[in-house]
N, C-alpha and C positions, 0 to 999 in steps of 0.2 A: 553197745560199748558206752558206757560212763564216763565221761572226761571232766576234769578240774581244771578249768585254764587259773593260773595262780600268777598275781605277782606281787612284788613286795621291792625298796628297796629304792621306788622310785615313783614320784606323784601319781597321784588318782591309783594306790593300791588296793586293793581287791580281789574277788575272784567271782567264775560263774560255771557254772555244774551244765553239764551236755550230756542228757540221757539219747541215745540212740538217736542226733540231730535234734531235738528238742530241749529248748533251754529253760531249765525248771527254777534257778532263782541266779541272778547276777545283783552284788553285794559292790560298793566301793568300800573302804575300811575309814573316810571319813564320817559317813553318816550313825554310823558307828560309836566311834572313839571320840565323836563331837569334833575333832580337830581337822580345820579346813585342807584339804590337798594333802594331805598324812603320804609320808613315806611308809611310812612301819609295815614292820609283818604284821598280815590282814587276821589277827589272830582274834578280833571279835566275828570277824566275818566270817574267817572257816569253823567258829565255836557252833554260831546260828547256822551253819549249811550242815554239821556234821556233829554234833554231839559233841558238851564238854567235854568230852574226852579224845573225841576225831574218833569217834568206834567208827563213824559211816565212811573214815579213810577207806575201812577193807571191800566198801563194792566200788572205790573208784578205778580205772584200771590202768590210766596213764593220766598224767599230772603235763600242763603246757604252758610255758611262759610265752607271753609276745614279745622276747625277744632271743637274736640270735646271739648268744652270749661270743663265741667263738670270732662275729666280724667282727660284732664292735669292739672289740678287744684290738682288731684288724683294724680299723678303723682310726682308733684312739690312737694304738700306736702310731701310725700316719703320721697323726695329726701333728702329735708331739716331736716326733723328730724333726717334720717339713719346720715346723718352728720356733726351735730351740733359738735364746734359752729361757724367752718368755711362755715359750709353751707350757713348758715344767711349773706353770701355775694351773694347770690343766690337775694335776694329780690333788689339788684344795678342794673341797668338797664344797668351798664358799664362791668357786666357779661355776659350780654345776650343780645349784640348791635346789632342781628338782628329782635330783639322782644322788642318791650317795653312791658313794665310790665302790659299795657291796654289788652296784647291779654287772661288774663284768666278773661277779665271781656268783651270779646269781643262783647256778646248781645247787652248788655249796652252802649258800645260804640258804636258801629254802630248805634242804633236805638237814642241813644243821639246826633252825628252829622248830621244822616237821618232829625230827627225830626225838628234841625238848621234850613235844607232848607229849608221843605216842610211848615212849620207851624203848624196847625192843620189837616191838610191831615192824614188819618189814614193811617198804613204802613204794608207790607206785614208779615203774619207770618215771622217767622228767623228759619229755621233749622240747626242743624247743623251735621258736617257729618266728620267723623274720618279723620285725616290728612294721613296718609298711606291707609282709602279706598277711598279717592281723585283721590291719585296719582293712584290706584289700579283704578278705572274706567275708564282710557283713554282703557282699550281691548274694551270699549262699541265700539271708535269707529274706531279700529283696523282691517288691514283687516283678521283676526282668527274667526274663531268659538268656536274652544277652545283655550286653553292656557295655563299656567301657569305663574305665573306674580310672578316678584320678586321686591320689595319694598326697595332701602337703600337710608336714607339719612342722614343727622344730628340729627336730632329725630322725633317723630309725638308725638299724643297725650300719647303714652304709648310702644312703641318700637320704637327703631331704625330702624331692619331690619323686613320686611312679607311679605311673601309669600302666595299666594292667586292661587283659580287653579277658570278659568273662563269657562264657556260653556253656554248652548239658555236658564237655569235653573237662568245665573246671576255668581255671585264671590262670591266664600266662603273662609275668611283663615282660613288657614290651619296651620301654626305655628308663630310666634315670639321671636323677642329678643328682651331682658329690653332696657330699653331707653338711658342708657350710655355704651350701648353694643356694640357704634357704631363707624362703617370701616367711616364715614363721616365724623364724628367730630373729629376726630384723622388725620384723614387725610387734616384738616381746621388745628387744630394748630399747626400742624407741618408746612402748608403752611408758617403759623405767623413768627414760633421760624423759618423760611428760608428767613425770611424778606420782605415777601410777605403779601396783605392786603385780613384778613381770610375772608369768606362767598364771597369771588369774583374772587380773583386769585387761585385758584387752579389749574386750563386750567396749567397756569404758570409752575406749579411746573411737573403738566404731560409733560409737552413741555422738561423742562429744564431732567426730568428723562434719556431721549436719549445721554444726554451726559457724563452720570456717569459710572462707571464702579461697580462691585460687592462686595465692601467691607467690606457694609451694609447690603447685605441682609440677612446674615444670624443672624443680630444685630435684622432687625424688625421682623424674623421670631418669635423670644421671645416676642414681641409685642402682634403678632396677631397672638396666640396659633389656630390652627386647631385642630378640635375636631371629634368626630365620627357621624354622621348622618348630614354633611352638617353642623357641627356646627361650629363656630368661640367662642372667647372672648379673650376679651381686657386684658392685664397684668395692671391691677390699681396702679404696684409697680409706673411705669412709669407714669401714668397721675393724673391730681387731677381737670378738669375738670367738677367731678363732685359734684367738693364742692366747688369751687370758682370760677367754669366757665370760661372765658375771664383774669379775672386776675389773677389768678396762674394757667394754664392750665399743667404745666409738672412740674413733681417730678425733685427733686435732679439727683436722679437715671438715669433718660432720660439724663439729660448736661452730665455726667461721662461717659454715653456711647457714646452721641454725638459729647460732645463739647458745646462751646460755642454758640448762636443763631448768624445769621446775623443780624447786623441793615438795615432796610431797608437803599437802594442805594447804600450800601455798597460794594464795589468789589464781585464777586460771585467766588470762587474757586473750584479745584477737590474736595473737600470735601463738598461741597452745594450742587456738581452735584450730590455725590454718595449718601449723604441720601438723594436726590428725586428719585438715582436710588433705592433704597431699601425701601422706602414709596411706587412705586408706583410697582415696582414687587412685594411687598407682598399685599399691595391693588389687586391685580392680582389674585392672586392664591387665596387667600380668598375665591375673587367672582367665581370663576372658581369651588372650593371647593365646594360651595351653592350649583352652578348650574349642578355639576354632579349629586349630591344629589335627587334634583327635578328630574332632567332626570331619574334618576334609581327611585324615588316614583311615579312618576305622569305618564300617560300615552302621555298627548300629547306632539309633537314632534314640537310644539309653543311655543316660550320664549318671554317676554313681559317683560321690564325692565324698569321702571321708577325710582323718587325721583332725588333727586340731584347729588346722589353717579351715576348715569345714565350718566349722562353726557361725563363721562372718557370710551372717544369712544377708548382709546387702550383698554383697561380692557372689552368692549363689543366685538370687531373685536377677542380678546381670548380665548371668552366664546365661540362665532362662532367655531371658529377654532380645539380648545379643547372638544367640548365637542359631546354628538350625537344630540342636537336640531337642527331641518332641517334649522326652518326661526326662526332669534328672529328681533323685532319691537320694536324700542324706537320712542317716540311720540318728537316731537319739544318742544315741554313746559314741557317737566319730571321735568324742578325743579317746584321752587314751582309758577313761571311763569303759570303756567298749573292749578293748586290747584284750581281755582275758578270755571276754568270748569269740573275742572272730580269732582268737589261739586255738582256741577246741575247735570251733567251724573250719578252721584252716584244717587241722590232722584230721576231722571227720569224712571231712566232703575230697579236701585235696590231696588226702594222702592214703588215704583208702579207700576212694570214688564212692564213696555213700552216695547214693541218689540225694538230690533236695526233698524237702519234706516242710518244709516252713515258709510262709511268706509273713513277716513280723508287721505287725496291723496297730499293735499295742506296745507300750515301754513298759506293762507294771509286773517287775521281775522280781521287785523287791520283797520284803516281810511285807506280810499283811499278820493282822491281829483282830482276837475275836469283841466279840461285843463283851464276855464277863472278862477280860483283859480292858477294854475303854472301861466300862462302867467301875475296876476299882481303883484305875485310872485316877478316876473321877472324885469319886468316892477320898481317895487320899487325899488329895486334893483337897478337899472340903466343899465341891462344889458342884447345886441340886443342876437336875437336865431333864427336858421331857423329852421322852424318849418315843419316837413318832413313829405310824407306816410309812411306809418309801414316799405314798403320793402328799400325806398333809408333811413329810420332810421336804420335798419337792417345792412343794406352794407357798411352805411359807418361809423356806430360807430366797426360792424367788423376791416372792411382795418383800422379804428383807433388804433385796439387794436392790429393788425397784424403789426403797425409801432411803436408798442414798445410804443404808448401814456397811461395815464393810466386814467379810466374813471370811473366819478360817476352817477353810476345808479340807478335811482329813475324809479318805475314801479308802479303801480297799487295802492294795499291794504300793506301795511306791512305786513311783521311776524307777528306770534306770537313767543314767546319762545325768547331765548337769541341770537341766531344765524342766519346772515341774511343769507336768503338763495334766492335769486337771484331778491328781489325787491325795497332794500335798500343796495345793493352792492358797492363796488370801485373792479372794473377789472381790469385783467392786464392779459401783454402776457405769458402763464407758459414756455414759451422755452429755457429763458437763467436765469442759477440762480443769476446773477446780479441783477433781478426784485425783489429778496427779500427787498435788500438793497437800490436802488432805494425807494419803496413802504414804507420801515423804513423812511430814511432819509428824503424822502420829506410832507410824507402823517401821517404816525401813528405814527412817533415818540415813540416808542417803542423796545424792549428788540428784540435784535437780537436772540436770541434759538425762538423763537416763530414761528411756520411753518405760511404758508398760504393754501384754503383749496385748491381743482382744483374741480371743475365741468365740470360733464363729460355731453355726451348724455347718457342713460341711457342701449341702445341696443347696445354701446361700452366702456360699461366701463370694459367689461371681456378684453380687447383687453389691456387694462393696466393696470388691477389692480388684485391682486389673490382673486376677490371676486364670491361668490357664488348668489349674492342677490340683488335687487337694495337697495339705501338707498336714499332717497330723504329728509333726514334733520339729514346729516350729522354728522350720531352717532357711523362711526367706522370708523375705522385708518387701512387697509388693505396694507399688502405689494407690494409696484408696482413692477410689471416682471424688473426684474434687465436688461433685454435688450432693457426693451420700459424707463428705467429712464430720461437719457440723453436727452431724447426727451421733456423732462416736468423738468426741472432739479428746478428748478425757486418752484412745490407744494410736490418735495421728501422733506421729513426730514430727518434729519442725521442720523435715525436706519432704513432707507428705506421703510418707510411707507408714510400714506398717507389718511387726514382725507378728506375723499371725500364727492360730493354730487354729487347723479345721478340725471340728470333731463330728464322729460319724456314730451312730446309736451301734455299733455292733465292736465299734475299738472299746467304748467306754459308754456302755447305756445310762447310770444314774446321772453323770455328765451333762450327756447330750441332753436330757428330761428338763433338768434342772436349766438349760439356755433355755432350749425351746419353750417353758413357762415362764422363763422371764423377757422372751421375747412376746409371747401373748399378752404380759402384763402391758407391757412396752411400746411396742412396734420397733423393739431393735434386738436381733437373736443374737448378740454379741455382751461376749462378757468380759470385765476387763483381768485379765489376769497376773498374778506376781507370784515369788516362790515364797512358799511358806517358812520364814526363817527373819532375822533380823542380825546380821552381821554373825551369821553362824553357818553351819553348814544345813542343809535344808533338813526339816524335823523329819523322825524316821517310824519314831514308837510314840503311845500316845502321849505319854510323860512329856513329850520334850514340847508335841502340838499345845498342851493345858499351857506348860510353861509359855511358852513364844504368846498365846494368847493375853495371860496374865501381864506380862510382861511390858504390852504393845497398847495401844489405843483401838484394837481390835472389837468391834459389838457383839459379834456374834461369834460359838465356833459352832461347827458342825461335822461332828466327830462319829461316825456308824451313824447310827440310828440319832443319836443322842443330840440335843439342837438346846445349847448351851447359851445364855444370857449375864447369868452369874458372875458377879466378880466379886471377892472380898476384900479391903486391906491388910488383911492378915495373908489371906494367900498371895493375893502383890507378892508383900515383903518377903513372903519365904521362895518365890522362883526367885529373885534378883538376887537374893542370897547364893540359892543353890546356882543359878549364873554365875556371879561373882565367883562362887569359889572353884566352879569348873572352870573358867577361864585365869586364876591364881595358879592352879594346878598345870 
């Protein structure tokens, strides 16, 4: 069975193709249309997957979507009726910017858009999969035979948090919270209150929290009340997003407690840091509270966390540290970037009872590019390169990193999910704390409180980090051993943690060999990793990698087998002009 998971009209528009249980392609539309968090119909992704005229659609047996449209309509109908008259605001798209109104007519929206592209060709049937079901379906590609699955996000079709048990018989949802009792939405609206972009900048608040004191922790405990049996309840006397959405998400009581909102771009004060700390600390307490009940109630010692809240790697590490779960697994596409794949997995394994065939060991299911395509892109940009065999390429790149050079690293197929995990990365030497400032000043131009991630050889991670399991997808932020922190100063956050990625040779041979070669030179088997981009989606194609290299202060571009150090004023100017034109469009 060949399944096309597909979603549009909501953030993280994209697709996945599952072929007899094996994912063959996972694409986020933003990587191809270059618009962050795009909500448009995933036309570029479909063309990349199925051809310019979508001829490949004839080989698709079924289309799945990660939304149960009927249930979603019912949930929001109830919300509007209960909150009248203010809840009429929810009809305005400005009250729910991550979704277009078409989301409640998703099947019709997709059929209409697909029909325009394929003319009179008949379309495969469309099957709706529940949103949290799609998130939970990552169980079918996890390393576990049995697991408890915790799904936490902004909202699904009928819930904000859901719990499933998974075993050889499949998945069963065993409890859930109502749709607006949402840790995810609360975290997002406070993110916006702090002057950042909601539905994308929550990670900034997680990072900022490490700088804050505890003055607001008790206040946030009143907003997120812990209840018996692992339950929690938001105190809606502080929130109004259930009636007004993003138009007026917070009530006067919130402002009376925490003070005025920060305007975007305004200085960050100690008060803002403390609010971030209170939010993060109590979010962690809620998640640990839920997890402890799941540990008590269910027999499995394996926990899977999925949904957008699962991107909170500090909370994930605390769950591993403070509960009896022996292993925690968070997929690289825990957010809605993985929802199309999850819908296909659910239909294949849960609905059709197909046996499991896959353990996900790497995230590289995006597009790849041939040497001819890379050579053409370099020639088009007027850049000369050295083409090296693999051993020379690894050694020369490792030496450049050891010499303090910043390297753009573009290899193979790009990652699924929101994080660069070794094929679309900017790499640097982690040994000097000053490297953080160099990257921020020359490359990323982002807030200086945000940390960078250390990528470490899997078998040596325990030497530097307080960790009991591998973490190939950068989903945990364990503590750094205090006596080793000075060796990787650029990778250690102010609170003594690091958002690590463990790298095995099986998952990514070239990346592993590079880190090992760097370790042979320096004694530190770790490189600093950040996403290959600057104020744009992570680069997908050679042209975008070359453009980012030319528009920033990167010293080296390693793209496929090509080692590039050349840059000309003319090429830089052309890259800036193209990016300026893209922004204007």
